[in-house]
C-alpha positions in Angstrom: 19.4 -2.5 19.2 16.1 -4.2 18.3 13.1 -3.1 16.3 11.1 -3.7 13.2 13.0 -3.5 9.9 11.0 -2.3 6.9 11.9 -1.5 3.3 9.9 0.8 1.0 9.9 -0.1 -2.7 9.1 3.0 -4.7 8.3 4.0 -8.2 9.2 7.6 -7.4 7.2 10.6 -6.4 4.1 10.8 -8.5 4.5 14.5 -9.0 8.0 14.0 -10.5 8.1 10.5 -12.1 5.5 9.8 -14.7 6.8 6.8 -16.7 6.7 3.7 -14.5 7.3 0.0 -14.9 4.4 -2.4 -14.7 5.7 -4.2 -11.6 8.6 -5.2 -9.5 10.8 -7.9 -11.2 12.9 -8.3 -8.0 10.0 -8.7 -5.5 10.5 -12.5 -4.9 14.0 -11.8 -3.6 12.6 -9.8 -0.7 11.0 -12.9 0.7 14.6 -14.0 1.5 15.8 -10.8 3.1 15.8 -10.2 6.9 13.3 -7.3 6.9 10.0 -7.8 8.6 7.9 -5.5 6.5 7.8 -4.5 2.8 6.1 -1.3 1.7 4.7 -1.5 -1.8 2.9 1.0 -4.0 -0.3 -0.5 -5.5 -2.8 2.4 -5.9 -1.4 4.6 -8.6 0.3 1.7 -10.5 -2.7 -0.6 -10.3 -0.2 -3.3 -9.5 -1.3 -6.8 -10.0 -1.4 -7.8 -6.3 -0.9 -11.5 -7.1 2.9 -10.7 -6.8 2.4 -10.1 -3.1 2.1 -13.8 -2.4 5.8 -14.1 -3.4 6.7 -12.3 -0.1 5.7 -15.2 2.1 4.7 -14.3 5.6 6.2 -10.8 5.7 3.9 -7.9 6.7 3.1 -5.8 3.7 2.4 -2.1 3.8 -0.1 -1.9 0.9 -0.1 1.5 -0.8 -3.7 2.4 -1.0 -3.6 6.1 -1.7 -3.0 7.4 -5.2 -0.7 10.4 -4.8 -0.7 11.3 -8.5 -4.3 12.4 -8.1 -5.4 15.4 -6.1 -8.9 14.0 -5.7 -9.4 12.5 -2.2 -10.4 8.9 -2.4 -13.5 7.7 -0.7 -13.1 5.2 2.1 -14.8 2.6 -0.1 -12.2 3.1 -2.8 -9.4 2.7 -0.3 -11.0 -0.5 1.1 -11.4 -1.9 -2.4 -7.7 -1.3 -3.1 -6.8 -3.3 0.0 -9.2 -6.0 -0.9 -7.2 -6.6 -4.1 -4.2 -7.4 -1.9 -6.3 -9.5 0.5 -7.1 -11.9 -2.4 -3.4 -13.0 -2.1 -2.2 -12.3 1.4 -3.7 -12.8 4.9 -5.4 -9.9 6.7 -2.9 -10.0 9.5 -0.1 -9.3 7.0 -1.6 -6.0 5.8 -0.7 -2.5 7.0 -2.5 0.3 5.2 -0.2 3.0 3.9 -0.1 5.7 1.2 1.7 4.7 -2.0 4.7 6.9 -1.0 5.5 10.2 0.6 2.9 13.0 0.5 5.5 15.7 0.0 4.0 17.2 -3.1 0.4 17.2 -1.9 -1.3 20.3 -0.4 -1.8 19.8 3.3 -5.6 19.7 3.0 -5.4 17.0 0.3 -2.9 14.9 2.3 -5.1 15.2 5.4 -8.2 14.2 3.4 -6.5 11.2 1.9 -5.2 10.0 5.3 -8.7 10.4 6.8 -10.1 8.3 3.9 -7.4 5.6 4.7 -8.4 5.5 8.3 -12.1 5.2 7.4 -11.3 2.5 4.8 -9.5 0.6 7.6 -12.6 0.8 9.7 -14.7 -0.7 6.8 -12.2 -3.5 6.4 -12.0 -4.3 10.1 -15.8 -4.5 10.3 -16.0 -6.8 7.3 -13.1 -9.1 8.2 -14.0 -9.4 11.9 -17.2 -11.2 10.7 -15.2 -14.0 9.0 
């Protein structure tokens, strides 16, 4: 069987887990694994995106939606969170994603956050297509 292999590194559901580490001490090891994509939470944690460069050329699902906050991010906020990652990895490596599952969000909040993520992607595509 063939396909894309991805791994999601998680701090835990925002509604359940409140004490979180500052980063991922084991992230460099993922550069050596056979997965093609790594999903990393960056929004809620405010993760220092400099660690993303340790993943080499892997595609990175950059968590850009804070699921601990019921407020719906603006597309500009989503784009700014991705830009933090783009300081360390190439645009073609980036896949926009929520930090984690949206299980604990009301449907209308989850929908609004996903819509903001799509609009944030449009902002980024327009900006980076000009480079």
